[in-house]
C-alpha positions, -999 to +999 in steps of 0.1 A: -100-147+434-111-113+421-144-098+436-171-085+413-192-059+432-222-070+411-216-107+420-247-121+440-223-141+460-208-110+474-243-100+487-248-136+499-215-132+517-227-099+533-259-116+545-241-148+559-258-170+534-227-188+519-215-222+529-184-224+552-161-231+523-175-205+500-175-181+529-138-186+536-129-181+499-150-149+496-135-136+529-100-140+515-110-123+483-127-094+501-095-090+523-075-083+491-101-059+476-105-024+491-136-019+470-152-051+483-141-041+519-159-008+514-190-025+501-191-049+531-185-020+556-214+000+540-236-031+542-228-031+579-236+006+582-269+002+564-278-028+587-272-004+616-295+022+602-322-004+597-317-017+632-319+018+646-353+024+628-365-010+640-357-001+676-374+034+671-406+017+657-407-006+688-405+023+711-430+045+692-452+060+721-478+079+700-512+062+693-518+049+659-549+044+637-559+009+632-547+009+595-513+023+605-510-004+633-518-032+607-492-018+582-466-016+611-473-051+621-468-064+585-436-044+583-423-057+616-431-092+607-409-086+577-382-073+600-384-104+622-380-125+591-349-106+581-334-104+616-313-135+610-298-120+579-291-089+599-272-108+625-253-126+597-244-094+582-229-082+614-206-112+613-190-100+582-170-073+601-153-099+623-146-122+595-127-095+576-110-085+609-097-121+614-084-123+578-067-089+580-052-096+614-039-130+603-024-114+572-005-088+593+007-114+618+022-134+588+050-110+588+059-095+622+083-069+606+059-057+579+046-027+597+080-015+606+093-020+570+063+000+556+071+028+581+109+028+575+108+023+537+072+024+522+086+020+486+101-014+495+066-029+501+051-052+474+015-046+463+005-077+482+022-066+513+005-031+511-028-048+506-024-069+537-020-036+557-055-024+545-080-021+573-117-012+575-132+015+596-168+019+603-186+050+616-207+047+647-244+040+643-268+068+644-282+056+677-262+054+710-250+021+724-221-003+721-211-015+687-217-053+680-193-075+663-195-113+657-168-139+660-159-156+627-186-181+617-180-216+629-181-247+606-215-261+597-231-280+625-213-260+652-230-235+676-243-202+663-219-172+664-215-154+696-222-117+700-195-098+717-190-061+724-163-043+705-146-012+718-149+020+699-120+036+684-110+072+694-126+084+662-159+069+670-155+041+646-145+004+648-108-002+641-098-038+635-061-031+640-056-001+663-019+000+657-023+003+619-025+035+600-061+047+595-078+051+561-087+088+557-121+096+571-144+112+545-151+149+551-187+156+564-211+160+537-231+192+537-265+192+520-296+213+516-317+217+547-345+201+525-328+168+531-327+171+568-290+182+572-278+211+592-281+245+576-267+264+605-302+274+617-306+245+642-324+219+620-319+183+628-293+163+610-305+128+599-284+098+590-276+093+553-277+058+537-243+045+527-232+056+493-235+021+478-272+023+484-275+060+474-258+059+441-245+025+428-280+010+427-293+039+406-324+028+388-338+063+379-354+064+345-359+092+320-374+090+286-351+097+257-357+131+242-351+135+205-347+172+199-371+189+175-353+197+142-357+227+118-386+223+094-391+241+061-421+264+064-430+258+027-436+221+033-445+222+070-463+254+077-482+241+108-467+234+141-490+218+167-484+210+204-500+206+238-491+232+264-471+221+294-471+235+328-449+209+345-418+222+363-402+189+374-372+190+352-359+223+365-359+213+401-345+179+392-317+196+373-310+219+402-306+188+425-279+173+402-259+206+400-262+213+437-248+178+444-219+186+421-227+167+389-244+176+356-277+160+350-283+132+324-292+148+290-327+133+291-334+148+325-333+182+308-367+191+293-361+226+281-398+237+282-401+227+318-369+247+326-385+278+309-419+274+325-405+271+359-406+309+359-436+333+356-434+361+330-450+394+328-477+387+303-509+408+299-539+400+322-567+382+305-595+404+293-631+400+305-641+365+314-614+348+292-594+322+311-560+334+297-543+360+275-520+354+245-488+374+239-464+371+209-431+389+204-397+383+188-362+394+188-327+385+173-317+350+184-288+356+208-269+323+200-273+328+162-280+365+154-289+357+118-320+339+132-350+352+151-364+341+184-402+340+185-419+338+219-456+328+225-468+335+260-500+326+278-512+339+312-539+322+332-565+343+351-557+349+387-580+337+414-578+352+449-574+327+477-607+337+493-624+331+460-610+296+455-638+271+454-641+244+480-615+217+476-619+180+478-583+167+481-570+131+485-534+129+495-521+096+479-489+090+497-463+063+488-451+048+522-432+019+507-396+010+518-380+030+490-395+062+506-375+059+538-346+084+531-350+119+545-356+134+510-385+111+504-413+105+528-401+128+555-399+156+529-434+147+516-448+150+551-432+185+554-448+194+521-482+182+531-480+201+563-473+234+543-505+227+523-526+218+552-518+251+568-533+269+539-567+250+539-598+264+555-631+248+567-645+248+532-617+223+521-616+186+529-586+162+530-584+125+529-552+105+531-547+073+512-514+054+516-499+025+498-470+001+501-476-036+496-513-029+499-533+003+503-555+018+530-574+049+541-552+065+568-576+095+572-612+098+562-622+131+543-617+156+571-624+194+572-595+216+566-600+234+599-592+202+617-556+207+612-544+189+643-562+157+633-548+159+597-513+165+609-515+138+634-524+113+606-494+125+587-470+122+615-481+086+620-469+075+586-438+052+583-421+037+553-418+000+547-428-027+522-431-030+484-451-006+461-485-013+448-492+021+432-521+010+412-540-003+442-534+031+459-546+049+428-578+030+426-586+037+463-577+074+460-600+080+431-628+060+449-624+083+480-624+114+457-655+103+439-674+096+472-666+132+484-669+148+450-678+186+452-698+199+421-682+232+409-653+227+434-616+215+432-615+177+431-579+165+429-557+136+439-522+146+450-498+117+444-464+119+462-440+092+453-406+083+437-427+064+411-411+030+419-442+008+414-430-028+417-460-049+425-496-050+413-500-031+379-463-021+372-465-018+334-463+018+325-489+014+298-514-002+320-508+025+347-514+052+321-546+036+309-558+034+345-551+071+350-568+080+317-600+061+328-600+079+362-594+114+346-629+110+329-644+112+364-637+148+368-610+144+394-577+160+384-541+148+393-511+164+407-479+144+409-451+153+433-419+135+426-392+129+452-360+108+456-331+104+433-315+070+427-348+054+418-368+083+405-392+071+378-394+104+361-408+089+329-437+073+346-447+103+367-446+126+338-470+104+318-493+099+348-496+138+353-502+142+316-529+116+312-544+125+346-553+160+336-527+173+359-492+187+366-459+173+377-435+189+400-403+175+416-395+184+452-359+187+459-363+209+490-388+223+515-385+256+497-397+239+464-426+224+482-435+259+495-434+273+460-456+245+446-481+241+475-482+275+492-471+303+468-487+288+437-513+269+455-542+280+433-523+272+400-514+238+414-549+229+426-573+249+404-575+242+367-590+271+347-588+254+313-581+219+301-570+203+268-551+235+258-536+232+224-515+255+203-511+256+165-488+280+149-490+287+111-458+300+096-459+323+066-434+309+042-430+343+025-414+355+058-401+322+074-377+298+056-376+273+085-384+271+122-376+248+153-399+245+184-375+246+214-386+218+237-421+203+239-408+171+223-432+149+243-461+173+237-462+173+198-495+167+182-505+160+147-520+189+128-553+170+126-555+168+164-559+205+169-596+206+160-602+171+174-619+175+208-613+138+215-575+143+217-562+151+252-539+179+259-524+200+287-541+220+315-535+255+328-540+265+364-550+298+379-522+324+375-500+300+355-479+313+327-469+291+298-441+300+273-431+285+240-400+296+220-393+291+183-359+297+166-367+310+131-347+313+099-360+343+080-369+339+045-345+356+019-322+370+046-291+350+035-290+332+069-277+296+071-307+274+070-302+241+090-333+226+073-317+230+038-293+202+045-323+177+048-330+160+015-363+172+001-392+148-005-399+137-040-425+159-060-460+148-056-476+133-087-512+144-079-507+177-060-482+200-045-458+196-015-454+233-010-476+263+000-476+298-015-443+315-007-452+348-024-485+357-007-476+393-001-485+392+037-461+409+061-472+386+090-447+361+103-471+337+120-507+332+131-511+317+165-543+296+171-553+282+205-580+258+216-591+251+251-621+236+271-636+247+303-626+225+332-660+207+331-666+211+294-662+188+264-663+213+235-632+235+228-632+272+220-609+289+195-587+319+200-565+334+172-539+361+169-515+372+142-481+386+146-457+407+124-420+408+133-405+443+135-369+431+134-358+442+169-324+434+182-317+413+213-302+442+233-335+459+229-356+429+239-379+429+269-362+417+301-385+387+303-376+376+268-339+378+276-344+358+307-364+331+287-337+330+261-311+325+288-329+295+304-335+280+270-298+282+260-289+269+295-310+238+289-295+233+254-259+235+269-267+209+295-281+187+267-250+194+246-276+202+219-265+205+183-287+236+182-269+254+210-251+277+186-225+301+199-240+303+233-219+297+265-226+295+302-209+330+305-234+343+279-263+326+297-254+343+330-251+377+312-285+374+295-302+362+328-287+391+348-301+416+321-335+398+323-336+393+361-361+421+367-378+426+402-374+389+410-394+393+443-392+357+451-356+352+442-361+324+417-342+342+389-313+349+412-313+312+420-311+304+384-281+326+378-263+309+408-272+276+394-257+285+360-224+296+377-222+262+394-228+243+362-201+265+346-177+254+373-184+217+366-166+220+333-195+205+313-193+192+278-185+213+249-199+248+250 
């Protein structure tokens, strides 16, 4: 009998839910399959981790709020319900032990034959020598094993103590050769593992639960094509200040793998970094900069950059804040890089708050509740104590939590202040309103109340990136992904005003290309932010927000008109001539301008947009003479295209990306650009796809 790791009967076997006959058959099949043995062993390890958490919960000495107590009682009831399954899972180990030991006894000379002449062994004989080895549980105490299950109707299995092996694990056949023990896995201190500075090391879930059940979702990204300026002179899109894609990509690369193509959103990669644009003039909320240079991955093309810089607001001048932390405490948030990381992030933010700020904490799992009423920011001990009490467990009713969080925000609304819900989750909403469309409509309705939304994504194997991106977009907010405490510090401390304080909303950009100077163009990134040209002047159409001090960058690759450059858009069949009009604009207008950039925005509490406009003439500068900031932005854009294996990556390479980034590194006071260069080197070493 061959074992399929996705067979529900294997899971039933692991939980001791099969009949005696089916159990015996599966036990025999498991004994012949190293992969199945590994799965069973990891199930045992996972059960131990759950048991350790259960014991820790029972011994929790700190006082808890009534709501936390209720949540814990519900969760423990669930534990008690599952305790029988846990005991059955522990029995698996002894079953496999019995099968393996019996197989070895079948031939008393097998071990000696394998030692004297390994090549003489048949595959079946080699398989019978396979043993399972378990690491010790994270908590002290004897390991437990179960005697093999008895036939139906007999007494329940008896618990016995099993001695530990010298390696700290459980060896079923001490005289048999051991399977090689995996090397210790080192991870970023953001995930709770030792970094050499005395941080605590937390147990990691078995790999089966960490990787094989990967349900992370990313929307498919269809890259923007080249468009003929003569027939498509207008390019319209919403700005984007999200940075989640960059830190998520970094997580993949730091863990030794390349990200999925659709996890790479080039505009978020570029906008992770700030750029040295001009300060806004007067009382304008932002400035607009436009420049161009030779495109480094295709020097016959031009690279156009449009940059916005939001007005800075000093911390002492930041308006009073009404914040609601909406924290996912469902079972999927248990690992160290989820709820524990969120709690660390919230502590960093709380430390920056003052008496003029107020914080409430709403939590949700199977239900939702108010863990902390709106509390003054100078009562830090009270806020931090409420955070410390949070424990993960249960299913995920995100919609119910959203409803309550916005209700609390509305009850404590500050006119002229910062009113914001900060949602921290892996996005795995699995009960209540779970349909993405319904969740988005819910957020759209709540956004009209004047309460803005920030989304902090965490986790890996079940990260619902697609859902969180849309919620932030429709909630008049921003989306960041926390892969470490350092990233939390960047988002919630160093850029606190940009994260919390919106200075302009519904910001749209419309670029008009002069077909006398531009044959075709391609917007790099922003695929999920495209708007119809009619949407630009329509104040009913939602668009992105810009926070205090934020910079926003958009890049266009341009094929100059009449320069003899290869035009990718020329290979696209043209539309038929119109019978009643013309399909093209004037290509001989005599203007030397390359583009005119128009921008519309609303005040944070306004409903009517304001127009800003600027024209630009290209001077034909070479890439080697480009501003350092432009070189760096080009490097990040090409890096994203290489990771996506884009058809538009041109002649770029990881080596070129590193060179351009080094030339554009500049002062780099925070070290983020140096971090990018190091990440590019790691990606290069992973031998990515072509390019």
